[in-house]
mmCIF file of the C-alpha atoms, coordinates in Angstrom:
data_MODEL
# 
_entry.id   MODEL 
# 
loop_
_atom_site.group_PDB 
_atom_site.id 
_atom_site.type_symbol 
_atom_site.label_atom_id 
_atom_site.label_alt_id 
_atom_site.label_comp_id 
_atom_site.label_asym_id 
_atom_site.label_entity_id 
_atom_site.label_seq_id 
_atom_site.pdbx_PDB_ins_code 
_atom_site.Cartn_x 
_atom_site.Cartn_y 
_atom_site.Cartn_z 
_atom_site.occupancy 
_atom_site.B_iso_or_equiv 
_atom_site.pdbx_formal_charge 
_atom_site.auth_seq_id 
_atom_site.auth_comp_id 
_atom_site.auth_asym_id 
_atom_site.auth_atom_id 
_atom_site.pdbx_PDB_model_num 
ATOM 1   C CA . MET A 1 1   ? 4.495   -110.143 -27.143 1.00 0.00 ? 1   MET A CA 1 
ATOM 2   C CA . SER A 1 2   ? 5.368   -113.186 -25.091 1.00 0.00 ? 2   SER A CA 1 
ATOM 3   C CA . ALA A 1 3   ? 3.635   -114.287 -22.040 1.00 0.00 ? 3   ALA A CA 1 
ATOM 4   C CA . VAL A 1 4   ? 6.907   -114.146 -19.935 1.00 0.00 ? 4   VAL A CA 1 
ATOM 5   C CA . SER A 1 5   ? 7.410   -110.473 -20.829 1.00 0.00 ? 5   SER A CA 1 
ATOM 6   C CA . MET A 1 6   ? 3.842   -109.815 -19.890 1.00 0.00 ? 6   MET A CA 1 
ATOM 7   C CA . SER A 1 7   ? 3.759   -111.746 -16.713 1.00 0.00 ? 7   SER A CA 1 
ATOM 8   C CA . CYS A 1 8   ? 6.965   -109.611 -15.380 1.00 0.00 ? 8   CYS A CA 1 
ATOM 9   C CA . ALA A 1 9   ? 5.056   -106.284 -15.856 1.00 0.00 ? 9   ALA A CA 1 
ATOM 10  C CA . SER A 1 10  ? 2.134   -107.685 -13.872 1.00 0.00 ? 10  SER A CA 1 
ATOM 11  C CA . VAL A 1 11  ? 3.826   -109.453 -11.196 1.00 0.00 ? 11  VAL A CA 1 
ATOM 12  C CA . VAL A 1 12  ? 2.464   -108.264 -7.691  1.00 0.00 ? 12  VAL A CA 1 
ATOM 13  C CA . CYS A 1 13  ? 3.438   -109.232 -4.166  1.00 0.00 ? 13  CYS A CA 1 
ATOM 14  C CA . THR A 1 14  ? 0.651   -110.919 -2.146  1.00 0.00 ? 14  THR A CA 1 
ATOM 15  C CA . ARG A 1 15  ? 2.056   -109.837 1.307   1.00 0.00 ? 15  ARG A CA 1 
ATOM 16  C CA . CYS A 1 16  ? 2.798   -106.190 0.387   1.00 0.00 ? 16  CYS A CA 1 
ATOM 17  C CA . ARG A 1 17  ? 0.646   -105.606 -2.532  1.00 0.00 ? 17  ARG A CA 1 
ATOM 18  C CA . ARG A 1 18  ? 3.733   -103.993 -4.492  1.00 0.00 ? 18  ARG A CA 1 
ATOM 19  C CA . ALA A 1 19  ? 4.338   -104.650 -8.149  1.00 0.00 ? 19  ALA A CA 1 
ATOM 20  C CA . GLY A 1 20  ? 7.941   -105.986 -9.304  1.00 0.00 ? 20  GLY A CA 1 
ATOM 21  C CA . HIS A 1 21  ? 8.282   -108.931 -7.022  1.00 0.00 ? 21  HIS A CA 1 
ATOM 22  C CA . LEU A 1 22  ? 6.713   -112.160 -5.685  1.00 0.00 ? 22  LEU A CA 1 
ATOM 23  C CA . ALA A 1 23  ? 5.769   -113.115 -2.103  1.00 0.00 ? 23  ALA A CA 1 
ATOM 24  C CA . LYS A 1 24  ? 8.986   -115.477 -1.812  1.00 0.00 ? 24  LYS A CA 1 
ATOM 25  C CA . ASN A 1 25  ? 11.257  -112.279 -2.638  1.00 0.00 ? 25  ASN A CA 1 
ATOM 26  C CA . CYS A 1 26  ? 9.392   -109.582 -0.361  1.00 0.00 ? 26  CYS A CA 1 
ATOM 27  C CA . GLN A 1 27  ? 11.924  -107.620 1.500   1.00 0.00 ? 27  GLN A CA 1 
ATOM 28  C CA . SER A 1 28  ? 9.291   -105.355 3.027   1.00 0.00 ? 28  SER A CA 1 
ATOM 29  C CA . LEU A 1 29  ? 7.358   -107.735 5.117   1.00 0.00 ? 29  LEU A CA 1 
ATOM 30  C CA . PRO A 1 30  ? 8.427   -110.985 6.922   1.00 0.00 ? 30  PRO A CA 1 
ATOM 31  C CA . PHE A 1 31  ? 6.881   -114.452 5.719   1.00 0.00 ? 31  PHE A CA 1 
ATOM 32  C CA . LEU A 1 32  ? 5.225   -115.302 9.164   1.00 0.00 ? 32  LEU A CA 1 
ATOM 33  C CA . LEU A 1 33  ? 3.277   -112.613 10.920  1.00 0.00 ? 33  LEU A CA 1 
ATOM 34  C CA . LEU A 1 34  ? 4.603   -111.218 14.226  1.00 0.00 ? 34  LEU A CA 1 
ATOM 35  C CA . GLN A 1 35  ? 1.180   -110.465 15.599  1.00 0.00 ? 35  GLN A CA 1 
ATOM 36  C CA . SER A 1 36  ? -2.272  -111.447 14.700  1.00 0.00 ? 36  SER A CA 1 
ATOM 37  C CA . VAL A 1 37  ? -4.699  -108.911 13.189  1.00 0.00 ? 37  VAL A CA 1 
ATOM 38  C CA . ALA A 1 38  ? -6.760  -108.670 16.427  1.00 0.00 ? 38  ALA A CA 1 
ATOM 39  C CA . GLU A 1 39  ? -3.241  -108.065 18.394  1.00 0.00 ? 39  GLU A CA 1 
ATOM 40  C CA . GLU A 1 40  ? -2.224  -105.252 16.037  1.00 0.00 ? 40  GLU A CA 1 
ATOM 41  C CA . ARG A 1 41  ? -5.544  -103.834 16.629  1.00 0.00 ? 41  ARG A CA 1 
ATOM 42  C CA . VAL A 1 42  ? -5.572  -103.713 20.212  1.00 0.00 ? 42  VAL A CA 1 
ATOM 43  C CA . GLN A 1 43  ? -1.677  -102.205 19.988  1.00 0.00 ? 43  GLN A CA 1 
ATOM 44  C CA . ARG A 1 44  ? -3.100  -99.417  17.718  1.00 0.00 ? 44  ARG A CA 1 
ATOM 45  C CA . GLN A 1 45  ? -5.962  -98.657  19.964  1.00 0.00 ? 45  GLN A CA 1 
ATOM 46  C CA . ALA A 1 46  ? -3.389  -98.549  23.162  1.00 0.00 ? 46  ALA A CA 1 
ATOM 47  C CA . GLN A 1 47  ? -1.279  -96.236  21.315  1.00 0.00 ? 47  GLN A CA 1 
ATOM 48  C CA . ARG A 1 48  ? -4.165  -93.930  20.404  1.00 0.00 ? 48  ARG A CA 1 
ATOM 49  C CA . SER A 1 49  ? -5.486  -93.727  23.749  1.00 0.00 ? 49  SER A CA 1 
ATOM 50  C CA . GLU A 1 50  ? -1.982  -93.003  24.807  1.00 0.00 ? 50  GLU A CA 1 
ATOM 51  C CA . ASN A 1 51  ? -1.385  -90.256  22.388  1.00 0.00 ? 51  ASN A CA 1 
ATOM 52  C CA . GLU A 1 52  ? -4.910  -88.716  23.664  1.00 0.00 ? 52  GLU A CA 1 
ATOM 53  C CA . LYS A 1 53  ? -3.846  -88.798  27.142  1.00 0.00 ? 53  LYS A CA 1 
ATOM 54  C CA . ARG A 1 54  ? -0.443  -87.086  26.209  1.00 0.00 ? 54  ARG A CA 1 
ATOM 55  C CA . PHE A 1 55  ? -2.556  -84.476  24.266  1.00 0.00 ? 55  PHE A CA 1 
ATOM 56  C CA . GLU A 1 56  ? -5.094  -83.929  27.080  1.00 0.00 ? 56  GLU A CA 1 
ATOM 57  C CA . ALA A 1 57  ? -2.146  -83.428  29.391  1.00 0.00 ? 57  ALA A CA 1 
ATOM 58  C CA . ARG A 1 58  ? -0.556  -80.763  27.179  1.00 0.00 ? 58  ARG A CA 1 
ATOM 59  C CA . GLN A 1 59  ? -3.872  -79.001  26.558  1.00 0.00 ? 59  GLN A CA 1 
ATOM 60  C CA . ALA A 1 60  ? -4.277  -78.766  30.718  1.00 0.00 ? 60  ALA A CA 1 
ATOM 61  C CA . GLU A 1 61  ? -0.812  -77.443  31.228  1.00 0.00 ? 61  GLU A CA 1 
ATOM 62  C CA . ASN A 1 62  ? -1.139  -75.002  28.219  1.00 0.00 ? 62  ASN A CA 1 
ATOM 63  C CA . GLU A 1 63  ? -4.597  -73.840  29.913  1.00 0.00 ? 63  GLU A CA 1 
ATOM 64  C CA . LYS A 1 64  ? -2.826  -73.579  33.291  1.00 0.00 ? 64  LYS A CA 1 
ATOM 65  C CA . LYS A 1 65  ? -0.074  -71.243  31.863  1.00 0.00 ? 65  LYS A CA 1 
ATOM 66  C CA . CYS A 1 66  ? -2.553  -69.340  30.044  1.00 0.00 ? 66  CYS A CA 1 
ATOM 67  C CA . ALA A 1 67  ? -4.544  -68.658  33.257  1.00 0.00 ? 67  ALA A CA 1 
ATOM 68  C CA . GLU A 1 68  ? -1.476  -67.504  34.966  1.00 0.00 ? 68  GLU A CA 1 
ATOM 69  C CA . LEU A 1 69  ? -0.403  -65.106  32.272  1.00 0.00 ? 69  LEU A CA 1 
ATOM 70  C CA . GLU A 1 70  ? -3.891  -63.557  32.443  1.00 0.00 ? 70  GLU A CA 1 
ATOM 71  C CA . CYS A 1 71  ? -3.628  -63.450  36.078  1.00 0.00 ? 71  CYS A CA 1 
ATOM 72  C CA . ARG A 1 72  ? -0.114  -61.563  35.707  1.00 0.00 ? 72  ARG A CA 1 
ATOM 73  C CA . ARG A 1 73  ? -1.606  -59.316  33.205  1.00 0.00 ? 73  ARG A CA 1 
ATOM 74  C CA . ALA A 1 74  ? -4.327  -58.261  35.231  1.00 0.00 ? 74  ALA A CA 1 
ATOM 75  C CA . ALA A 1 75  ? -2.343  -57.641  38.131  1.00 0.00 ? 75  ALA A CA 1 
ATOM 76  C CA . TRP A 1 76  ? 0.147   -55.376  35.972  1.00 0.00 ? 76  TRP A CA 1 
ATOM 77  C CA . GLU A 1 77  ? -2.600  -53.540  34.538  1.00 0.00 ? 77  GLU A CA 1 
ATOM 78  C CA . ALA A 1 78  ? -4.480  -52.888  38.012  1.00 0.00 ? 78  ALA A CA 1 
ATOM 79  C CA . ARG A 1 79  ? -0.840  -51.663  39.147  1.00 0.00 ? 79  ARG A CA 1 
ATOM 80  C CA . GLN A 1 80  ? -0.677  -49.258  36.121  1.00 0.00 ? 80  GLN A CA 1 
ATOM 81  C CA . ALA A 1 81  ? -4.012  -48.122  36.621  1.00 0.00 ? 81  ALA A CA 1 
ATOM 82  C CA . THR A 1 82  ? -3.303  -47.132  40.457  1.00 0.00 ? 82  THR A CA 1 
ATOM 83  C CA . ARG A 1 83  ? 0.234   -45.574  39.501  1.00 0.00 ? 83  ARG A CA 1 
ATOM 84  C CA . PRO A 1 84  ? 0.261   -42.001  40.362  1.00 0.00 ? 84  PRO A CA 1 
ATOM 85  C CA . ARG A 1 85  ? 0.721   -40.009  37.305  1.00 0.00 ? 85  ARG A CA 1 
ATOM 86  C CA . ASN A 1 86  ? 3.397   -37.043  37.336  1.00 0.00 ? 86  ASN A CA 1 
ATOM 87  C CA . GLU A 1 87  ? 4.546   -34.271  35.509  1.00 0.00 ? 87  GLU A CA 1 
ATOM 88  C CA . ALA A 1 88  ? 7.231   -36.454  33.673  1.00 0.00 ? 88  ALA A CA 1 
ATOM 89  C CA . ASP A 1 89  ? 4.634   -38.470  32.167  1.00 0.00 ? 89  ASP A CA 1 
ATOM 90  C CA . LYS A 1 90  ? 2.364   -35.541  31.151  1.00 0.00 ? 90  LYS A CA 1 
ATOM 91  C CA . TRP A 1 91  ? 5.426   -34.266  29.159  1.00 0.00 ? 91  TRP A CA 1 
ATOM 92  C CA . GLU A 1 92  ? 5.720   -37.573  27.225  1.00 0.00 ? 92  GLU A CA 1 
ATOM 93  C CA . SER A 1 93  ? 2.248   -37.599  26.152  1.00 0.00 ? 93  SER A CA 1 
ATOM 94  C CA . ASP A 1 94  ? 1.816   -34.073  25.149  1.00 0.00 ? 94  ASP A CA 1 
ATOM 95  C CA . SER A 1 95  ? 2.945   -32.533  22.045  1.00 0.00 ? 95  SER A CA 1 
ATOM 96  C CA . ALA A 1 96  ? 6.271   -30.665  21.962  1.00 0.00 ? 96  ALA A CA 1 
ATOM 97  C CA . ARG A 1 97  ? 5.346   -28.511  19.017  1.00 0.00 ? 97  ARG A CA 1 
ATOM 98  C CA . THR A 1 98  ? 5.232   -24.734  19.329  1.00 0.00 ? 98  THR A CA 1 
ATOM 99  C CA . GLU A 1 99  ? 5.627   -21.495  17.152  1.00 0.00 ? 99  GLU A CA 1 
ATOM 100 C CA . SER A 1 100 ? 8.958   -21.524  18.252  1.00 0.00 ? 100 SER A CA 1 
ATOM 101 C CA . THR A 1 101 ? 9.758   -24.965  16.918  1.00 0.00 ? 101 THR A CA 1 
ATOM 102 C CA . ALA A 1 102 ? 7.570   -24.986  14.119  1.00 0.00 ? 102 ALA A CA 1 
ATOM 103 C CA . PRO A 1 103 ? 9.946   -25.014  10.901  1.00 0.00 ? 103 PRO A CA 1 
ATOM 104 C CA . SER A 1 104 ? 10.246  -21.460  9.294   1.00 0.00 ? 104 SER A CA 1 
ATOM 105 C CA . ALA A 1 105 ? 8.783   -20.505  6.085   1.00 0.00 ? 105 ALA A CA 1 
ATOM 106 C CA . GLY A 1 106 ? 12.184  -20.068  4.484   1.00 0.00 ? 106 GLY A CA 1 
ATOM 107 C CA . PHE A 1 107 ? 13.255  -23.653  5.775   1.00 0.00 ? 107 PHE A CA 1 
ATOM 108 C CA . VAL A 1 108 ? 10.336  -25.362  4.045   1.00 0.00 ? 108 VAL A CA 1 
ATOM 109 C CA . ASP A 1 109 ? 10.747  -25.578  0.453   1.00 0.00 ? 109 ASP A CA 1 
ATOM 110 C CA . GLU A 1 110 ? 8.026   -26.858  -2.020  1.00 0.00 ? 110 GLU A CA 1 
ATOM 111 C CA . VAL A 1 111 ? 8.776   -28.835  -4.869  1.00 0.00 ? 111 VAL A CA 1 
ATOM 112 C CA . ASP A 1 112 ? 6.819   -28.848  -8.268  1.00 0.00 ? 112 ASP A CA 1 
ATOM 113 C CA . SER A 1 113 ? 4.415   -31.653  -7.855  1.00 0.00 ? 113 SER A CA 1 
ATOM 114 C CA . ALA A 1 114 ? 4.335   -32.178  -11.800 1.00 0.00 ? 114 ALA A CA 1 
ATOM 115 C CA . GLU A 1 115 ? 8.242   -32.959  -11.589 1.00 0.00 ? 115 GLU A CA 1 
ATOM 116 C CA . VAL A 1 116 ? 7.868   -35.186  -8.840  1.00 0.00 ? 116 VAL A CA 1 
ATOM 117 C CA . GLU A 1 117 ? 5.214   -37.239  -10.691 1.00 0.00 ? 117 GLU A CA 1 
ATOM 118 C CA . ARG A 1 118 ? 7.169   -37.328  -13.621 1.00 0.00 ? 118 ARG A CA 1 
ATOM 119 C CA . ARG A 1 119 ? 10.226  -38.651  -11.874 1.00 0.00 ? 119 ARG A CA 1 
ATOM 120 C CA . ALA A 1 120 ? 8.333   -41.131  -10.044 1.00 0.00 ? 120 ALA A CA 1 
ATOM 121 C CA . SER A 1 121 ? 6.667   -42.467  -13.103 1.00 0.00 ? 121 SER A CA 1 
ATOM 122 C CA . MET A 1 122 ? 10.209  -42.860  -14.770 1.00 0.00 ? 122 MET A CA 1 
ATOM 123 C CA . ASP A 1 123 ? 11.191  -45.427  -11.962 1.00 0.00 ? 123 ASP A CA 1 
ATOM 124 C CA . LYS A 1 124 ? 11.985  -48.779  -13.274 1.00 0.00 ? 124 LYS A CA 1 
ATOM 125 C CA . GLU A 1 125 ? 9.593   -50.723  -10.810 1.00 0.00 ? 125 GLU A CA 1 
ATOM 126 C CA . VAL A 1 126 ? 6.734   -48.301  -11.425 1.00 0.00 ? 126 VAL A CA 1 
ATOM 127 C CA . ARG A 1 127 ? 7.189   -48.757  -15.070 1.00 0.00 ? 127 ARG A CA 1 
ATOM 128 C CA . LYS A 1 128 ? 7.022   -52.731  -14.731 1.00 0.00 ? 128 LYS A CA 1 
ATOM 129 C CA . LEU A 1 129 ? 4.234   -52.704  -12.613 1.00 0.00 ? 129 LEU A CA 1 
ATOM 130 C CA . ALA A 1 130 ? 2.152   -50.361  -14.647 1.00 0.00 ? 130 ALA A CA 1 
ATOM 131 C CA . LYS A 1 131 ? 2.888   -52.584  -17.725 1.00 0.00 ? 131 LYS A CA 1 
ATOM 132 C CA . VAL A 1 132 ? 1.626   -55.610  -15.596 1.00 0.00 ? 132 VAL A CA 1 
ATOM 133 C CA . LEU A 1 133 ? -1.514  -53.611  -14.828 1.00 0.00 ? 133 LEU A CA 1 
ATOM 134 C CA . ARG A 1 134 ? -2.206  -52.595  -18.432 1.00 0.00 ? 134 ARG A CA 1 
ATOM 135 C CA . GLU A 1 135 ? -1.696  -56.152  -19.497 1.00 0.00 ? 135 GLU A CA 1 
ATOM 136 C CA . VAL A 1 136 ? -4.116  -57.435  -16.854 1.00 0.00 ? 136 VAL A CA 1 
ATOM 137 C CA . CYS A 1 137 ? -6.733  -54.817  -18.147 1.00 0.00 ? 137 CYS A CA 1 
ATOM 138 C CA . LYS A 1 138 ? -6.734  -56.095  -21.483 1.00 0.00 ? 138 LYS A CA 1 
ATOM 139 C CA . LEU A 1 139 ? -6.799  -59.470  -20.607 1.00 0.00 ? 139 LEU A CA 1 
ATOM 140 C CA . GLU A 1 140 ? -9.984  -58.958  -18.468 1.00 0.00 ? 140 GLU A CA 1 
ATOM 141 C CA . GLU A 1 141 ? -11.558 -57.966  -21.812 1.00 0.00 ? 141 GLU A CA 1 
ATOM 142 C CA . CYS A 1 142 ? -10.994 -61.314  -23.133 1.00 0.00 ? 142 CYS A CA 1 
ATOM 143 C CA . GLU A 1 143 ? -13.472 -64.329  -22.983 1.00 0.00 ? 143 GLU A CA 1 
ATOM 144 C CA . HIS A 1 144 ? -11.258 -67.155  -22.886 1.00 0.00 ? 144 HIS A CA 1 
ATOM 145 C CA . LEU A 1 145 ? -8.089  -67.190  -21.002 1.00 0.00 ? 145 LEU A CA 1 
ATOM 146 C CA . GLU A 1 146 ? -5.452  -69.859  -20.694 1.00 0.00 ? 146 GLU A CA 1 
ATOM 147 C CA . THR A 1 147 ? -4.265  -70.815  -17.118 1.00 0.00 ? 147 THR A CA 1 
ATOM 148 C CA . LEU A 1 148 ? -1.392  -68.617  -16.853 1.00 0.00 ? 148 LEU A CA 1 
ATOM 149 C CA . GLN A 1 149 ? -3.486  -65.576  -18.085 1.00 0.00 ? 149 GLN A CA 1 
ATOM 150 C CA . ALA A 1 150 ? -6.177  -66.426  -15.448 1.00 0.00 ? 150 ALA A CA 1 
ATOM 151 C CA . ALA A 1 151 ? -3.631  -66.554  -12.919 1.00 0.00 ? 151 ALA A CA 1 
ATOM 152 C CA . LYS A 1 152 ? -2.309  -63.061  -13.927 1.00 0.00 ? 152 LYS A CA 1 
ATOM 153 C CA . VAL A 1 153 ? -5.788  -61.750  -13.926 1.00 0.00 ? 153 VAL A CA 1 
ATOM 154 C CA . ALA A 1 154 ? -6.195  -63.317  -10.098 1.00 0.00 ? 154 ALA A CA 1 
ATOM 155 C CA . ARG A 1 155 ? -3.312  -61.144  -9.127  1.00 0.00 ? 155 ARG A CA 1 
ATOM 156 C CA . LYS A 1 156 ? -4.730  -57.738  -10.361 1.00 0.00 ? 156 LYS A CA 1 
ATOM 157 C CA . ALA A 1 157 ? -5.498  -56.452  -6.489  1.00 0.00 ? 157 ALA A CA 1 
ATOM 158 C CA . GLU A 1 158 ? -2.142  -57.660  -5.460  1.00 0.00 ? 158 GLU A CA 1 
ATOM 159 C CA . VAL A 1 159 ? -0.459  -55.622  -8.198  1.00 0.00 ? 159 VAL A CA 1 
ATOM 160 C CA . GLU A 1 160 ? -2.470  -52.586  -7.809  1.00 0.00 ? 160 GLU A CA 1 
ATOM 161 C CA . SER A 1 161 ? -1.463  -52.210  -3.950  1.00 0.00 ? 161 SER A CA 1 
ATOM 162 C CA . GLU A 1 162 ? 2.211   -53.109  -4.889  1.00 0.00 ? 162 GLU A CA 1 
ATOM 163 C CA . LEU A 1 163 ? 2.071   -50.384  -7.643  1.00 0.00 ? 163 LEU A CA 1 
ATOM 164 C CA . GLU A 1 164 ? 0.671   -47.728  -4.907  1.00 0.00 ? 164 GLU A CA 1 
ATOM 165 C CA . SER A 1 165 ? 3.354   -48.488  -2.410  1.00 0.00 ? 165 SER A CA 1 
ATOM 166 C CA . VAL A 1 166 ? 6.025   -48.566  -5.074  1.00 0.00 ? 166 VAL A CA 1 
ATOM 167 C CA . LEU A 1 167 ? 4.726   -45.360  -6.313  1.00 0.00 ? 167 LEU A CA 1 
ATOM 168 C CA . GLY A 1 168 ? 4.467   -43.643  -3.212  1.00 0.00 ? 168 GLY A CA 1 
ATOM 169 C CA . LEU A 1 169 ? 8.271   -44.702  -2.412  1.00 0.00 ? 169 LEU A CA 1 
ATOM 170 C CA . ALA A 1 170 ? 9.272   -43.303  -5.719  1.00 0.00 ? 170 ALA A CA 1 
ATOM 171 C CA . ARG A 1 171 ? 7.341   -40.055  -5.168  1.00 0.00 ? 171 ARG A CA 1 
ATOM 172 C CA . ALA A 1 172 ? 9.606   -39.810  -1.824  1.00 0.00 ? 172 ALA A CA 1 
ATOM 173 C CA . ARG A 1 173 ? 12.804  -40.395  -3.259  1.00 0.00 ? 173 ARG A CA 1 
ATOM 174 C CA . ALA A 1 174 ? 11.911  -37.822  -6.184  1.00 0.00 ? 174 ALA A CA 1 
ATOM 175 C CA . ARG A 1 175 ? 10.745  -34.978  -3.770  1.00 0.00 ? 175 ARG A CA 1 
ATOM 176 C CA . HIS A 1 176 ? 14.130  -35.865  -1.707  1.00 0.00 ? 176 HIS A CA 1 
ATOM 177 C CA . GLU A 1 177 ? 16.410  -35.491  -5.006  1.00 0.00 ? 177 GLU A CA 1 
ATOM 178 C CA . LEU A 1 178 ? 14.461  -32.374  -5.869  1.00 0.00 ? 178 LEU A CA 1 
ATOM 179 C CA . ARG A 1 179 ? 15.084  -30.791  -2.577  1.00 0.00 ? 179 ARG A CA 1 
ATOM 180 C CA . ARG A 1 180 ? 18.757  -31.771  -2.451  1.00 0.00 ? 180 ARG A CA 1 
ATOM 181 C CA . GLU A 1 181 ? 19.223  -30.282  -6.015  1.00 0.00 ? 181 GLU A CA 1 
ATOM 182 C CA . ARG A 1 182 ? 17.572  -27.017  -4.668  1.00 0.00 ? 182 ARG A CA 1 
ATOM 183 C CA . ALA A 1 183 ? 19.822  -26.963  -1.662  1.00 0.00 ? 183 ALA A CA 1 
ATOM 184 C CA . SER A 1 184 ? 22.915  -27.407  -3.621  1.00 0.00 ? 184 SER A CA 1 
# 
């Protein structure tokens, strides 16, 4: 290999410390310094202190707003506590279910729980998550796992909770379908 091709690969600018060009061809930094190093340091410190002052001013403003909000909330709660409760408020908080409004025995139709479970287990999403959970259980028995396999095992709790929620939704759908079939 020639010395010229080797020197082109290792050319580094002495001003900006980037590879690929010399200091005389540097486009990122000017040839002459605009400020001395001490002046730049003083300028950075002034900028930092200005930023800190702005931050402290914002913090004080936020604390003031929070204090106002707490004061308003306390006043509202005090007004709510002293507000007299009338009969209409009592009706809102009481249960409205009585024997006359309870569903009659003929209206409530029970569905076969085995059929509900069978239909819920046939759901596509349930089957997919159950398969992933079976694979994770098999992978847990292995001693040495690859990175993707380890990631799959780490997701076990997430997959279990997702399976429970999807299975609950599938059961509700199956019960609804069975009730519709019986009604028609």
